[in-house]
C-alpha positions in Angstrom: -20.2 13.3 -24.2 -23.9 12.5 -24.2 -25.9 10.4 -22.2 -26.6 8.2 -25.1 -22.9 7.4 -25.9 -22.1 6.7 -22.5 -23.9 3.6 -20.7 -23.2 4.2 -17.1 -21.1 6.6 -14.5 -19.5 5.2 -11.4 -17.3 7.5 -8.4 -14.9 5.5 -6.6 -12.2 6.6 -4.4 -9.2 5.0 -6.1 -5.3 5.4 -5.4 -3.6 8.0 -7.8 -1.7 5.9 -10.6 1.7 6.6 -8.7 0.9 5.1 -5.8 2.1 1.6 -4.8 -1.2 0.6 -3.6 -2.8 1.3 -7.2 0.1 -0.6 -8.9 -0.8 -3.7 -6.4 -4.4 -3.2 -7.1 -3.9 -3.5 -10.8 -1.5 -6.2 -10.7 -3.7 -8.2 -8.7 -6.8 -8.0 -11.2 -5.0 -8.1 -14.0 -5.7 -5.1 -15.6 -4.8 -0.8 -15.3 -8.1 1.2 -15.6 -6.0 4.0 -15.9 -4.6 3.0 -19.2 -6.7 0.1 -20.2 -3.7 -2.6 -20.2 -3.8 -6.4 -19.2 -1.3 -6.8 -16.2 0.4 -9.9 -15.2 -1.5 -11.5 -12.4 0.8 -13.1 -9.0 1.5 -16.6 -9.2 -0.7 -18.1 -6.5 0.6 -21.7 -5.2 -2.4 -24.0 -5.2 -4.6 -22.4 -7.4 -4.5 -22.5 -11.1 -3.7 -19.1 -13.1 -7.4 -19.7 -15.0 -9.1 -20.5 -11.7 -7.7 -17.5 -10.4 -8.4 -14.9 -13.5 -11.9 -16.3 -13.1 -12.3 -15.1 -9.8 -11.1 -11.9 -10.5 -13.1 -11.6 -14.0 -15.7 -9.3 -11.8 -13.5 -7.0 -10.3 -11.2 -6.4 -13.0 -13.8 -5.3 -15.0 -14.9 -2.7 -12.5 -11.3 -1.9 -12.1 -9.4 -1.3 -8.9 -11.7 0.9 -6.5 -13.5 1.2 -3.4 -17.4 2.5 -4.5 -18.5 5.8 -3.2 -21.5 6.1 -5.8 -21.9 2.7 -7.4 -22.6 2.4 -10.9 -25.5 4.6 -12.5 -27.1 5.3 -15.9 -27.7 9.2 -16.7 -30.7 10.9 -17.2 -31.6 12.4 -21.0 -29.5 15.0 -21.9 -27.0 14.8 -19.0 -23.9 14.1 -20.2 -20.2 13.6 -18.7 -19.2 17.2 -18.6 -22.4 17.7 -16.1 -20.9 14.9 -14.1 -17.5 16.6 -14.2 -19.3 20.0 -12.5 -21.0 18.3 -10.1 -17.9 16.2 -8.8 -15.9 19.0 -9.1 -18.2 21.2 -7.0 -18.7 18.5 -4.4 -15.0 17.4 -4.5 -14.5 21.2 -3.1 -16.8 21.0 0.0 -14.7 17.8 1.3 -11.2 18.2 3.2 -8.3 15.7 2.2 -8.8 13.1 5.0 -6.5 9.6 5.7 -7.9 6.2 5.7 -7.5 3.6 8.3 -5.3 1.1 7.4 -6.6 -1.7 5.1 -6.2 -5.3 5.6 -7.5 -8.4 3.6 -10.6 -9.9 4.8 -13.4 -11.8 4.1 -16.4 -10.0 3.3 -19.5 -12.0 2.9 -18.7 -14.7 0.3 -15.6 -12.9 -1.4 -12.0 -10.9 -0.4 -11.8 -7.5 0.0 -9.6 -4.8 1.6 -10.9 -3.2 4.4 -10.3 0.1 6.8 -9.3 -1.5 10.5 -11.2 1.2 11.8 -14.6 3.5 10.8 -13.5 5.3 7.7 -15.8 8.3 9.2 -14.4 10.8 6.5 -14.9 8.1 3.7 -18.6 7.4 4.8 -19.4 10.9 5.1 -18.1 11.5 1.2 -20.0 8.3 0.1 -23.2 9.7 1.3 -22.5 13.0 0.0 -21.8 11.2 -3.7 -24.9 9.7 -3.6 -27.2 12.7 -2.5 -25.6 15.1 -5.1 -25.2 12.9 -7.9 -29.0 11.4 -7.8 -30.5 14.3 -9.9 -28.4 13.4 -12.8 -29.2 9.4 -12.0 -31.7 8.0 -14.4 -34.3 6.0 -12.2 -34.1 2.2 -12.4 -35.9 0.0 -14.6 -38.3 -3.0 -13.4 -35.4 -5.1 -14.9 -33.0 -3.5 -12.8 -34.9 -3.8 -9.7 -35.9 -7.0 -10.3 -32.1 -8.4 -10.4 -31.0 -5.9 -7.5 -33.6 -8.0 -5.5 -32.7 -11.1 -6.3 -29.7 -10.5 -2.8 -32.6 -11.3 -0.7 -33.0 -7.7 0.2 -34.2 -6.5 3.8 -37.5 -4.0 3.6 -34.7 -1.3 4.6 -32.2 -2.4 1.7 -35.5 -2.8 -0.8 -36.0 1.1 0.3 -32.8 2.4 -0.1 -33.0 0.5 -3.6 -36.2 2.2 -4.7 -35.0 6.0 -3.6 -31.6 5.7 -4.5 -30.9 3.0 -7.2 -28.6 0.6 -4.9 -29.4 -1.0 -1.5 -26.1 -0.8 0.1 -26.0 3.1 0.6 -25.7 5.4 3.9 -25.8 3.1 7.1 -25.6 0.0 4.8 -22.6 1.4 2.9 -19.3 -0.7 3.8 -15.9 0.6 2.2 -14.2 -2.2 0.5 -12.0 -2.7 -2.4 -13.3 -6.0 -3.6 -10.2 -8.7 -4.9 -12.4 -11.2 -5.8 -15.6 -12.6 -7.0 -17.6 -14.7 -5.1 -15.7 -17.9 -3.4 -18.6 -20.4 -3.1 -16.5 -23.1 -5.0 -13.0 -22.8 -3.6 -12.6 -25.4 -0.6 -11.2 -24.0 2.8 -7.2 -24.7 1.8 -7.9 -22.8 -1.3 -9.4 -19.9 0.2 -6.7 -19.4 2.8 -4.2 -19.9 0.1 -5.8 -16.7 -1.6 -6.7 -14.8 1.7 -2.7 -15.1 2.5 -1.4 -14.4 -1.1 -3.1 -11.2 -1.1 -2.2 -10.3 2.6 1.1 -10.8 1.2 0.8 -8.1 -1.6 -1.4 -5.6 0.5 -1.2 -6.3 4.2 2.4 -3.9 4.7 1.6 -1.0 1.9 1.8 2.6 3.5 -1.6 3.7 4.5 -3.7 5.8 1.6 -5.2 9.3 1.4 -8.6 10.2 0.8 -7.6 13.2 -1.6 -9.8 12.7 -4.7 -12.8 11.5 -5.9 -12.5 9.4 -9.0 -15.0 9.4 -12.1 -14.8 6.2 -13.5 -17.0 5.5 -17.2 -18.6 2.2 -19.1 -18.8 3.3 -22.5 -20.9 0.6 -23.3 -22.9 -2.1 -21.8 -20.7 -4.7 -20.3 -17.3 -2.4 -21.4 -14.2 -2.8 -18.9 -14.8 0.5 -16.8 -12.3 3.3 -17.6 -10.7 5.9 -15.2 -11.9 9.2 -16.6 -10.4 11.4 -13.9 -9.6 12.4 -10.2 -10.9 15.5 -8.8 -9.3 16.6 -6.2 -10.6 17.5 -2.2 -10.0 20.8 -0.9 -6.5 20.8 1.0 
């Protein structure tokens, strides 16, 4: 697939589709990025179905994951086969590791699954993904830069944005799986109900390995991201 036939690519951590964490994440978000099928979201007492669907709309489009290298456009002449080759090489340089236990937490103004200890291996892998794939990445347009700067970036974050195409990389990186979009319009009771429901689904799941890099693709602008394939880390 040539770069002009593919809008964006992303490198993620994602559980294998047979894992309980994958099934739970797809159920929560309402979509399976491996099959493209919609899933039945859980009922949450006190939150209407349409409200919950709207709260999960943004993470649902990106698919169940934790970001390693955020979505990026490919340079002219670069295609998916080039991404696969680079990721396969990179994956072979890292050994599989464990991810610290994941628990539901507030992260800024949204809910996420966050590790309970520093995810040293995941942080190192994410930094390597950002660096290794940057030569394949198309520079951000002036419009993209302006859109990213709406988040009131610090000078350091702005420098990362200009160099790497994203402000939350390296020392600004926070490993997480997004469970919702912004919760600004929810009252405290509804936020707590949402957090309790998420905790009930996720907090007792078995620990997850960090054993692959998942390549996701956005075929056309605004389309749902699809799981392309996993590249296994060295064992």
